C-alpha positions, 0 to 999 in steps of 0.5 A: 479882263479875268475878273470880267470873265469870272463873273460871267461865268457866275452869273452864266451858272446862276442863270443856267440854276434859275432856268431850270428852277423855271422849267421845274415850274412850268412842268409843275404848272402843266400837271396841275393845270384844270382849266386851260384859259387859267393856264394860258393866263398864268403862262402870259406872265411865266413864258417871258421869264424864260425867254429871257432868262435864256436871252441871259444865257445866251448874252453870257455865253457870247461875253464869255466866248469873246473873252476867249478870243472866239474860240470854238470848242467842241462845248461852245458849238453844242451850247450854240446849237442847244441854244437855237433849240431852246428857242425853237422849242420855247416857240412852237410851245407858246405857239401851240397855246396862243393857236389853241382852239379854246372850243375843243374838248380835249385841248388841255390834254392835247396842249399837255402831252405837246408841252411836256415832251418839249419841256421835258426834253429841255429839262433833260438836255439843260441837266446833261449839258449843266453837268457836262459843263461842271465836270 
């Protein structure tokens, strides 16, 4: 049982680092985007990757909680709430790109400002929680 818990912690930690790397890549892609259509095509590949990593983090977190007999500590509650918030923010970012009217003149700038707010918030809180858990 202890080996499973230790392995899950390692997978959770590496999943967190991978998620942070994908967030950084998404932020870089937004800054480098010059055409909304090209960006939307690229994001059809990378948005499912970030969703999969969020799922990995939630799954490994659930395994760790089950191994600890579902003890709800403040750290666990914060991570559960943050996981729900991550899902909501990623969904909002995805839907704002999916339902964007590509014929508008400033659509890329409008999307960039929205997406950077979402991604910046996700990055800030992900780093803060990761540092908090590693201390």
